[in-house]
C-alpha positions as a printed Julia matrix, in Angstrom:
133×3 Matrix{Float64}:
 -23.66   88.68  -75.21
 -23.26   85.77  -77.56
 -25.46   82.72  -77.72
 -26.29   80.01  -80.03
 -29.26   78.52  -81.95
 -29.7    74.78  -80.97
 -30.89   71.66  -83.11
 -34.61   72.64  -82.17
 -33.84   76.38  -83.42
 -34.11   77.45  -79.66
 -32.07   80.58  -78.8
 -29.55   79.56  -75.99
 -27.5    81.96  -73.6
 -25.18   80.94  -71.17
 -25.9    82.57  -67.81
 -24.37   82.38  -64.36
 -26.76   81.88  -61.44
 -25.79   82.49  -57.91
 -27.47   81.24  -54.91
 -26.7    80.77  -51.25
 -25.18   77.38  -51.43
 -23.38   77.42  -54.95
 -23.12   78.98  -58.4
 -23.8    77.41  -61.78
 -23.16   78.24  -65.34
 -26.34   77.09  -67.13
 -27.74   77.13  -70.63
 -30.83   79.22  -70.71
 -33.5    79.09  -73.56
 -34.72   82.46  -74.47
 -38.64   82.4   -74.38
 -40.12   85.69  -75.64
 -43.35   84.43  -74.45
 -42.42   84.42  -70.9
 -42.87   87.87  -69.24
 -40.78   87.32  -65.95
 -37.08   87.2   -65.53
 -36.13   83.53  -65.05
 -37.56   80.0   -64.69
 -35.63   77.29  -63.16
 -36.38   73.53  -62.29
 -36.83   72.55  -58.69
 -33.46   70.36  -58.58
 -31.39   73.43  -59.63
 -33.05   75.9   -57.31
 -32.18   73.27  -54.32
 -28.76   72.68  -55.58
 -28.04   76.47  -55.68
 -29.72   77.08  -52.52
 -31.95   79.7   -54.02
 -34.04   81.3   -50.92
 -37.76   81.08  -50.94
 -39.5    84.55  -51.16
 -43.24   83.88  -51.89
 -45.89   81.75  -53.91
 -47.48   83.79  -56.93
 -49.79   82.82  -59.75
 -48.79   82.55  -63.13
 -50.8    82.0   -66.24
 -49.43   79.25  -68.28
 -49.8    78.79  -72.11
 -53.26   77.32  -71.94
 -54.47   80.39  -69.81
 -54.85   78.32  -66.69
 -53.57   79.93  -63.33
 -50.92   77.92  -61.38
 -49.6    78.61  -58.03
 -45.86   78.5   -58.19
 -42.89   79.05  -55.68
 -40.83   82.2   -56.43
 -37.29   82.18  -55.06
 -34.6    84.92  -55.35
 -31.29   84.63  -57.14
 -28.39   86.59  -58.48
 -27.78   86.28  -62.25
 -24.68   87.47  -63.98
 -26.0    89.3   -66.89
 -23.71   91.37  -69.38
 -21.08   91.15  -67.04
 -23.2    92.67  -64.03
 -24.9    91.0   -61.33
 -28.63   91.38  -60.84
 -30.97   90.16  -58.17
 -33.95   88.76  -59.8
 -37.12   86.92  -58.94
 -37.06   83.03  -60.09
 -39.96   80.92  -60.93
 -39.33   77.2   -60.15
 -41.15   75.11  -62.44
 -40.71   72.48  -64.96
 -37.38   70.94  -66.33
 -35.73   73.73  -68.37
 -33.96   76.91  -67.5
 -36.03   79.86  -69.42
 -34.99   83.42  -69.7
 -37.94   85.84  -70.12
 -38.56   89.35  -71.24
 -37.65   91.11  -68.07
 -34.18   90.07  -68.6
 -34.34   91.15  -72.07
 -35.79   94.5   -71.33
 -33.64   97.35  -72.8
 -31.76   94.94  -75.11
 -31.71   94.03  -78.83
 -31.86   90.36  -79.64
 -30.47   89.43  -83.14
 -30.42   85.48  -84.1
 -29.66   83.56  -87.18
 -32.31   81.13  -86.89
 -30.75   78.02  -88.23
 -29.22   75.03  -86.41
 -25.83   76.24  -85.27
 -26.68   79.86  -85.78
 -25.41   82.82  -83.96
 -27.4    84.71  -81.3
 -26.45   88.3   -80.08
 -27.97   90.27  -77.3
 -26.8    93.96  -76.94
 -27.98   96.64  -74.4
 -29.91   99.44  -76.12
 -28.35  102.78  -75.09
 -30.88  105.17  -73.4
 -28.54  107.97  -74.19
 -29.05  107.95  -77.95
 -31.75  106.64  -80.36
 -29.06  105.9   -82.99
 -29.45  102.49  -84.29
 -32.67  101.71  -82.86
 -35.19   99.81  -84.97
 -37.94  102.21  -84.52
 -35.9   105.15  -85.57
 -35.64  106.12  -89.36
 -32.05  105.89  -90.8
């Protein structure tokens, strides 16, 4: 998957989110400090018709717990459809570490730079960063 680096040096991937009411192609900011799958604003969750699942507590950057709603969604990721939990909070779409699990992330961190996200093959360690070459 290919993305871009925006003017604020944020890593951005375009992803498709499917809900019960509609589907949207959105620009998601990669947030390596976010440990879940995906975070979306409330208006997007309502527009897509994402079904409510439960409430849960999350720790924000200031280590304060906050109770937030969790909804379900289908995310198209690498050409495949995945059911994921979506935290509804804030104003931006964030893509977290659970979505990136098992992938390599390479970015040219400069305005307009390229972003590449590749699945790491479980069948072979060849090319892994932690293996000697």
